[in-house]
C-alpha positions in Angstrom: 75.0 117.2 48.8 79.0 115.1 48.7 80.4 118.1 50.9 77.4 117.8 53.3 78.6 114.0 53.2 81.7 114.8 53.9 81.1 116.9 56.7 78.7 114.6 58.5 81.4 111.5 58.6 84.1 114.1 60.1 82.1 115.0 62.7 81.1 111.3 63.6 84.7 110.4 63.3 85.8 113.5 66.2 82.3 112.8 68.3 83.8 108.7 68.1 87.3 109.9 69.0 86.3 112.7 71.7 84.3 109.5 73.3 87.0 106.9 73.6 89.4 109.6 75.3 86.7 110.2 77.6 86.3 106.6 78.2 90.1 106.0 78.4 90.6 108.9 81.0 87.6 107.3 83.4 89.1 104.1 83.1 92.7 105.7 84.6 90.9 107.3 87.0 89.3 104.5 88.3 92.2 102.1 88.3 93.7 105.1 90.5 91.1 105.2 93.0 91.1 101.1 93.3 95.5 101.4 93.4 94.9 103.9 96.0 92.2 102.2 98.2 94.6 98.9 98.2 97.7 101.3 98.9 96.1 103.0 101.6 95.2 99.2 103.1 98.6 98.1 102.9 100.0 101.1 104.4 97.2 100.7 107.7 98.8 98.3 110.3 95.4 97.8 111.6 93.9 96.5 108.6 93.4 93.1 107.4 90.9 92.3 105.5 93.0 92.9 102.0 94.8 89.8 103.0 92.3 87.7 103.5 93.0 84.1 101.4 91.6 82.7 98.3 90.0 79.6 100.2 88.5 81.3 102.7 85.3 80.0 104.4 82.7 81.1 107.1 84.9 79.0 109.4 88.4 79.0 110.7 90.9 77.5 113.1 93.4 80.1 114.0 96.2 78.8 116.7 98.5 76.0 115.2 98.2 72.9 117.1 99.6 73.3 120.5 99.0 77.1 121.4 98.8 77.2 125.1 95.6 78.7 126.4 92.0 78.1 126.9 90.0 76.7 124.1 87.6 79.4 122.8 84.7 79.3 119.7 83.2 82.6 118.5 80.6 82.3 116.4 78.0 85.1 114.8 75.9 86.4 112.2 76.6 89.2 110.0 73.2 91.8 109.2 72.6 94.3 106.6 71.4 97.8 108.1 68.1 96.7 109.1 69.5 94.2 111.4 67.5 91.1 110.2 68.7 90.3 106.9 71.7 88.1 107.0 74.4 89.7 105.0 76.4 86.8 102.9 79.9 87.3 101.6 81.0 89.9 104.2 84.8 89.7 105.5 85.5 89.2 108.9 89.0 89.6 110.0 90.0 88.6 113.4 92.9 89.0 115.7 94.5 88.8 119.0 97.1 88.4 121.9 98.2 84.8 123.0 97.6 83.6 126.6 100.6 86.1 127.9 98.9 89.3 126.4 101.7 89.7 123.6 101.1 89.1 119.6 103.1 86.3 119.3 105.4 86.0 116.1 107.3 83.5 114.3 109.4 85.9 112.6 108.1 84.6 109.0 105.0 86.4 109.4 104.1 88.6 106.2 102.0 91.8 105.2 100.2 92.9 108.4 101.3 89.8 110.4 104.4 91.4 111.0 102.8 93.9 113.4 99.6 91.6 114.6 101.2 87.8 114.8 100.1 85.1 113.7 97.1 84.1 116.0 94.9 86.0 113.3 92.2 84.5 110.8 89.9 85.3 108.1 86.0 84.1 107.2 83.6 85.0 104.8 80.1 84.9 106.0 78.1 82.0 104.4 74.4 82.5 102.7 72.9 82.9 106.3 75.3 85.5 107.5 77.2 83.1 109.8 80.6 82.9 110.8 82.9 81.1 113.1 86.4 80.6 114.5 87.8 78.4 116.9 91.0 79.8 118.9 92.4 80.4 122.2 91.2 82.8 124.8 93.5 85.9 124.7 95.3 87.7 127.5 95.3 91.7 128.3 97.9 93.5 127.7 100.7 94.4 130.3 100.2 97.9 129.9 97.3 100.4 128.2 96.6 101.6 131.3 94.7 97.9 132.2 92.5 97.6 129.1 90.3 94.6 129.0 91.7 91.5 127.3 90.1 91.4 123.5 89.8 90.2 120.2 90.6 92.5 117.6 87.7 92.8 114.6 87.9 94.4 110.9 85.0 94.1 108.6 84.5 94.3 104.8 81.7 93.7 102.6 80.6 94.3 98.9 79.7 98.4 98.9 81.1 98.3 102.7 84.7 99.1 103.2 86.9 98.1 105.7 86.0 99.1 108.9 87.2 98.6 112.6 84.8 97.3 115.6 85.5 97.9 119.3 87.1 94.6 120.3 85.5 91.4 121.7 85.5 92.0 125.5 84.4 89.4 128.1 82.0 90.2 130.6 83.9 88.0 133.4 86.8 90.2 132.5 87.3 92.8 135.7 88.6 95.7 133.6 85.5 95.7 131.0 83.3 98.1 134.1 86.2 100.5 134.0 86.2 100.6 130.0 82.7 100.6 128.7 82.8 104.5 128.5 85.5 103.8 125.8 83.3 101.7 123.3 83.3 103.6 120.4 81.7 100.9 117.5 79.8 98.0 119.2 78.8 96.6 115.7 75.0 97.3 116.3 75.0 94.9 119.1 77.1 94.6 122.5 81.0 93.7 121.9 80.7 92.0 125.4 80.7 88.7 125.1 79.5 86.4 128.2 80.9 82.6 127.5 79.8 79.5 128.5 81.5 76.1 128.6 80.2 73.1 126.6 80.1 69.5 127.5 83.9 69.3 125.9 84.7 71.8 128.3 85.0 74.7 125.3 84.3 78.1 125.9 81.9 79.4 123.9 81.0 82.8 123.0 78.2 84.9 120.1 78.9 88.4 118.5 76.5 89.2 115.9 77.3 92.3 114.0 75.3 95.0 112.0 76.9 96.2 108.8 77.9 100.3 109.1 79.5 102.6 107.0 83.0 104.5 108.8 85.0 106.9 107.9 88.5 105.3 109.2 
């Protein structure tokens, strides 16, 4: 009887030890996966959602005071794949050129700001899926075979790893017609935005987005 009890105790201890080792191994694998994901983002010069500030809001103002250019406000709603349900807590990251078609830098940029310049910003959609940013209208590159003026978009949400969308284009840009066949990821709605002027002479446009998953 005593021998039987002793064997049972040894068996239980062996099982608990094996389980503990399995948990540690899985935890190590999980940490490795998380670290790898972050490393990949940091090594990716088009990425940016991972640099989101802690005090991010649904709305942001991008350019510093005195930045030359026509004032522009872009707003929109991010939806779940059904195209109807607003998606909360989605990070929308944008960056663009200045009114001379270059990514301006001050020399003290950190992270991917070294590549993308200081005209960039982050938003986290509110409970209604809304986001909005205030900036200046960008000019097109002086090269790139006549690519339209654009605003880069990156999206990341719960269970939606960071991915890029085809940039926001402006419908009054004559370059757009020659580039429509190059639209790869419109975000579920048109990426070509028609601007209007409000009573304060500010340009306004709307870009709505449907969440998707891509293998970048």
